[in-house]
N, C-alpha and C positions, 0 to 999 in steps of 0.2 A: 021503568026499565032503564038499567044503567047502560051507558055507551060502551061499546067494546073498546078495549085498548088497541090503539093503532100500531101495527107492526110493519116496519119497513121491509120492503122486498130485498131478498139477498143481493140482487143485481145493484140496487141502490147503495147498499152498504159497501159493496166492492168498489163502486164508483167514488164514494167519499174517501175510502181508504187509499185508492189510487191517487186521488188528488192531493191528499196529505203527504204521501210519499214523494210525489213530484215536487210539491212546494218545499218540502224539507231539503230535497236534493238541490233545488235552485238556490235556497238561502245558504245552504252549506257551501255550495260551489262559489257563491259570491264572496262568502267569508274567506274561503280558501284562496280565491284569486286576489283578495286584498292583502293576504299575508305575503311577506317578502320571500322570493324564491331562494332556496338554499344556495349558498355560494359554491361555485364549481372551480376546482383548482385547475389552472391552466397548465398544459404540459411544459416541462422544463425547456428552456431555450437552448437550441443547438449552438454550441460555441463556434466562432468563426473558423477555428482551426480544424474542426471535425468536418472534412470536406467529402468524405465517402464512407461507405460501410467497409469495415475491416474484419476479417476472420483471424482470430488469435489462436495460437497453439501453445501448449505447455509441455516442457521437457522436465521431467522429474516430479513425481507426485508424493514426495516424502517429507513435505513441510506443510504446516497449517496455512502458509501463505497461498497455497493452491486453491482451497475452497474460498478463502477470503477474497482473493483477487477475482476469482470467477464470479462470485456473488456480487462484488462491487461493480464490475462491468455490467452485469445483468441488471442491476438496479439503476444504472445510468444510461438508458438507451440514447440519450442525447449525445453521448460520446461516440456513438456509432461503432462500437467494438464489441464483438461477441466471441467468447471462448468456445470453439467448436470441436477441438480435438486435443488429445493429450497422449504423450508417451511416458510410461511409468519410470523407466530408468532404474535408479536405485543402486545402493552399495551394500552387498551382502556382508562385508566385514565391518560395517558401521551400524550398530543396533538402532541408533536414532533414525536411520534411514530404513533399514530392513523391516523394523517393527511398525512403521507408519505408512509404508508405500501403498499397500492394498486398500487400506481404509480410506485414505483421501481420494484415491482413484474411484472407489465405489461411490463416495459422496458426490463427486461432481458428475459422475455418470448418471446416477439415479435422480439427483436433485436438480441438476442443470442441463441434462441431456447431452453431456460432452461425450464424444466418441473416443474410445480408447484404442490406440493403434499400436502395432508391434515393432515399429522402427522410427527413427528420426526422418529417414527418407520418405516414409509413408505420411508422416506428419507434415513435412514441408510441401507435399503435393496438395494439401488441403487448406493451407493457411497463408495469410499475407504477412503476419508479424508473429514474433515468438517471445514467450516468457520462459527463460531458462531458470527453473526454480530448484534444481537439485540442491539439497541441503549440504551435501558433500562438495567442497570446492575442487577436489582433485580431478573429477572427470569434466570439469567445465570447458577446458580447452578442446578436448576431443569432441564434446557435445556441441560446442558452438561453431566448430570449424565448418561443417556442412551448411550451417545456417548462414554464416557470413558469405561463404562461397555462392550460396543460392541468392544472395542479395536481399535477405529478409532482415528488416530491422529487429533488433533483439534487446530486451531488458534482461540483464544478468543479475540475479539476486545475490546479495552478499553471502560470502566473500566473492570477489571477482574470480578468484582462482585459489587453489590450495597452496600455492607458493608463488614467490615473486617472479621466477622465470616464466611460469605459465601465464601469469598476468601480463607480462611484457609481450609475450608471444601473441596473446589475444589482441592487444593494441596494434601490433604490427600487422596482423592479418586483417583487422578492420581497415587500416590505412591502405593496405595492398588491394583489397577488394572494393574499397569505396563504400562499404556498408557500415553505417553508424551503429554503435551500441551505447548502452547507458547502464551504469551500475551504481547502486547507492543503498545505504541503510535508510530506513524510513525516518530515523531521528533527524536527518538533515532537513526534513520538511516540516518540522514542528512549527506551528503558526507563530510562535514567539521569537523564532530565530532572527528574522529580518530586523525587528525592533532592537533586540539585544546586540546585534552586530553593528547596526548603524548609529544607534543612539540609546545606550543603556541607561543614561541618566544617573551615573554614579560618580561623576567627576573623573579625575585621572585614574585610569584603570590600573590596578595593582596586580590582579591575578584573574585568570580565566580557567575555570575548571569544568570539565564535562564528565558525566557519569553514566554508566549503564551496568547491568548485572554482570558479574565476572563468572561466566560459565565457559568452560573449555570443551573442545571437541577433539576426539582422537584424530591423529594423523595431521593435525593443523597446528601452526603456532598459536600460543595461548590466547592472543587477542583477536584472532580471526573470526571466532564464532559470535560471541556476544560483546566482547570488548570493542569490536568494530563500531557498534552503535555510538558509544561515547567518543571514540576517536573521530568518526565521521562528523559528529556534532562540533568537535573542536575545530576541525578544518572548515566547517561551514562558516565559522566566525573568524578564524585566524587566516585562512587561505594558505597557499603554498609558501615554502621558504624555511622549513624546519632544518636545522643544521646539526643538531645533536640530540640524543635521546638517552635518558637514564631511567632505571626502574628499581623500585624497592618494594618489599612486601613485609608488612607487619601483621599483627593480630587482627587488625580491623579492615585493612584494604590492600589491594594490589595497585600501586601508584606508579604511573609512567609520566615523566616530565620531559617536555620538549622545549628546546631553545630555538627561537626563530632568528634569522640572520639580522633582523633589525633590533634584536635584544628582547623582544617579547617572550614571555613564558606561558606555555599552555600545558595543562595537566589533565591526564586521564585518571579518574578515581574509580576503581572497581571494588565496591564493597564486598567483603567476604562473608558477611552475615545477611541472611534474608530479611532480618528485621531492620537493617540499615537502609532506610529509604532516602534516596537523594534526588534532588532535581536534575533533570537532564543537563541543564547548563546553569552555572552560577558565576556571576561576574562581580568582583569586589573592587571598589574604588575608594578614593579618599573622602567621598561624600555619601557612601552607602553601598548597598548590595542589591543586585537585580537577579531574579531567577525565572526560569520557565515555569509555566503553570502545569497542571497535570493532564492537559489535553493530549489525545492520542493522534499521531500523525499519519496513520495508514491511508486514510482517504486522500490526504494531500499527496502522498507518494503515488497513489493510483491515478490521480488526475495528471500528475507529471508524466507518468508512463504513457497515459492516453495521448497527451499532447505530443510527446516524443514520437509515438507510433505514427501519428498523422504528419508531423512536420519534418521528422528526421533530425531535429536539433536537440542535442543532449543538454540538460540543465547542469550537468557536471562535466568539467573538462577531464578527459582521460588522463592527462598529466597529473591532475590532483588525485584521481583515484589511485594511480600508481604510487604517488608519494604517501598516501594513506597506508598502503600495504608495506612500503619501505619503513615507515614509522613503526608499524606493528612488528615487522620482521626484526628491526633493530632492537626492539624491546625483548626479544626472545632470549 
């Protein structure tokens, strides 16, 4: 008689299976615990100048700088500045303003949660600091007047105003109210500027040339719209002291040359062809040439604005800003 085949009971099989699963979990857990933990990025350090939370408001939603600055501040919580409200503004007689006003307002409202208000007074009641972004320089004086009178620090995007008289009036009002403002092109904050200004490494400097696209805007002197980028760069290196300006246009470029009181020559070169790509700054000396890289300076401008909002110290003297507008007006 053959022995019957021994069959394990179902409960025994379940016990063995349970033990195997537990053992596998223990072994796997040990292996996992021996593996290095994934690196965790530490939150960005809050700069010493960012001493409190600030609510920022925007006047003028007709430029790409509006969503750009809003997103930049949002991506840097360590700066402790948040855009919370905006007033559309706009210039109906200027297509570059009228055609973009609603789109950029919608973008920051839907993407960044910015409240759109119906007046500058309503804006000022909700914010601590202001970004005056209207692409048209003509309304800047009227728009900034209640801001300065309310004691709100304000960054005024280029150009400071649509004409020289309005620009001077803004400076006077800032002084009268004791409210600081700051105005600049982003080109001033190109990361290569300090090196090229202080030690270009080209020997005795023979010429300094700054360049930016030559695009004009209706109702403004020719250099106020895009030429200001190159002129601002020139002043970032040369400083104040220009005593004469001359301008010539040929088939290749619109060129404005300034002579400084110490004899130095600075040139704004505005290429007329889109294919003519020029460095922002080019310094030629008797031992070589130095140029800026292709880096973009917008983040550097944003951090300068953030620091100004907190400290009230403008990185650009208002007298230099006025001279920049005098240079461009003289070239007209």
